[in-house]
Steps between C-alpha positions, in 0.01 A plus 500: 500500500439501128333230290714198396661557161445263203854361561405413851187342377652309217388159642132607463499457130821318416561229256725250692683227309570178692850349435544146579884510490562140435304507177555859376832508332825316553812723496767256561380196291445251773139452427356686806381863464696742703530875581768550220214378263255753653743782476554431135130511428435824689481700178227255378295551817545872469373491146207279605398800728481338855520714804663240743630155519399239771757227552402169631741382773867543389647406834716212600283189477522117458219565248262226637217745418631719226683724742215546751696307741750770594826431687638844528315826399821703491676269237416464135502139399813421302298360217370852444805725581614699806364786713724738321321407158154541666607842616620588155175369351286705728709816424497433120128446486445814696704689243250372236207619718418146614467425873563177676291294734647175682312209631490427882376158623425556871295191575795251486875466426705218342600225714859594411445844682746547781208536745356165413831327494566617837147392602568160387808492722274559795602879525258763640421577141222243539281770641513669164299226338223282597631179665260274683486147653285249293169353610428138556641264750862543372460835346479336161217719382526856375424779754176595296334431173546824304493461117784580286503810276648288222301194471192507727430284805675190365834666572610559860635841600714344771833314469643281786865534594717222640446629846134444476393860481300649194534823323247699304511573126192619315689442185778235436714344785784713366306809590448520878258767628626782708333586842399855450401525865878516580637860492835388340312388190331836476828687547672299236255565242486870557880509470475307171260754375746778591778312330328498165342848525866625578603340165246696308200279455164680463287238652444143630266233398391299811449114429221319670428818689197365693659183639774628745312501828383182662264410783753439779306188608538352142144338526366255244355630188127562506342620170341826546653576846542868571758607559696275269799328663756636246326713226421865539539535884463832656847497623638550151379864494732608788799344296404679178467837683839459624624419158314811356711713734814354355393549146384858551840597602622409151190587308474133426181299416353163568286269291363195688409158381168487680256227396173575693142439394377754753518844347477686818772310665718527182456881510643520861847423370477815281421751768718808471748384775538145354564356146474743202361244262414122478472264212150449349449132463135527394590662180786258439291188534193641330384328177459664172136595561360849485267479802766335709778753405265799570413355832858441587594856395206665687575294826865582481443875464238489777714321748791730441291818519443525880864503576615713202735246361549421128400181357760264329430312182680195386429232233788255587799438729771237575243274664214488255422379158604757226223715372518386140443132597245579772284713279515229228333232712144401553549607876679829457522573886779394712487266801795307634270211575404455140853509334542177310722353231380500130217760534380589144603848396434729203800730487364708222186573708705554807734736330210718376357514844830559665545801267166638593550419863819706499321809386227445756737474790719786383195729480376435858567752777789394721834306448578214270733217550650347184661146530801460276423356159131602499606776283631247255179298503661181637279197559535265790759244428454124533811395702610123460430309812869429555588873491241635738642666798219664689423343839129551439520226241664249720291581818206432295600141426569612135142606416563881505733616208638758730610845421800453276297548190478869540872524613673386183790726405408789260564505131712804393649420158345280246802379320722455815562182697225451757309790358768741629437429856871402556611155598297176495205605710424354834149425383461376143358744242220341271557454142397811306586730801720722276187610318419703798848667519512868599717601196234367257213659687675834527501518114140393465239785558225232548679305768418465870813688597415795265152508645629521857759767416222709333264451792762606754584813300136592491387388849613808694229698314236317703608685800403382855130602484215246576324267259145558358328203329323570174174338388578198272340187366537184686862363487657832434697700755550878448613774737624855498788655688548876524846499347764782504386625147133426506290189545637157405300188454592128508260254326535126530276275300459155662159423313461270208421785247678799405409814696448858403737760654377778702542851367869612483739723333790280440601127535826513703579128512341157429589142608396405152344658186136609472273316254424655150196681649722665777360287775699323778533137443474224775789477742641841405557819697548849397611839658306803364524868557141630593 
């Protein structure tokens, strides 16, 4: 058997653009983004230079958690379009050289899913979920004390039904957890994978990939207990080996949402017969600090090396504070527990750092995920309290601003109503949003969009070789990659003073101009040909 071709290995170095359909583009003018809107913007995405699109859940859903409460995986939610439109979108994107990844949410379904509705009616489908009697004299206490994935231990993960039984939901009550010990659950999800691979998708993103399996005894939560009752249990690996067999039949790939502090256990998911890649949350949450970033990069590459899997790099997604805003704060890292209203932000500083961070992430070996609107330099939006929709806000008692601020509909055309998104958006666009419009940025060679387009044009020259760190002053990151046409360098200055550039033959791209002496200013990055 010959070596895999570059086309087969596309995912090892791809730039994958995350599409949150509801906020991308509104094709029918009802204020909700849809597949027609995405199809109309495919030329924009092709010109941007991305290799694939990852779609957040577009399935039938009551939208209690932004579509992550799925009622039917084989039906497109009517707010977004139809299955036929999804098939057209997949095909049209492929004609432009863009692959498609869909999102699967295997830990739970919507409470409107046919299985759960039958379970509520006392059907045998109860075995497909976690139903238990309560504790206490009259069963009035939850079966255990597990903490919620949304709001910590203050929120129960059990809901009691009128018949006195309780059901488990690690997220909202509208998202009952599935019982992955039941063979019907495994069979159904493998059939769902085949359903979408048959329609031409190139891969699948797996939501909350480390949470599926539960200790069958459902014991109380004890901090530090190993194995954990519901995180990273060994049973998961057999599930993903079965999934890998399905994907291999279609040359499909997986990317897992795996949040684990133990690097060795994280790498187990990336063994050759399991998932192809997993998200790198260390880099995403890392503050704008040279030492911390280098440590994150080194640890990420080291944990992937034993299993031969490529790293993934991401600065932002649909759940976290936008990069421009995060990098413009005194605490430039990200932690769900520290999100708060009214955090002071220097957007000019955040924009400079986000431009430099873009060149840093795009120069690293592996794949990059780009969340929609990052290429426009969008900041996190402040959503009026009466317009917030995210359940994280409500389940925190109103202290957490939630995730809506990074989900505000995109600005496309500066002089059009609602910045060219379509109808009046489902989330309000802030004043001044049109200044970020794609049409303005496309005409401005100094814009964030122009920077991303230029970077994605050059990026293939870095090839897929390893990274070599170069000696630098404190606060400066510099590394070399053996590119397709000679050595390429990436230099990022996070120090307070301008930095001298290493020897090079040509400056390929900069996140900002050099100073009059040809030095690299603070919070600026460059790509150089060695």
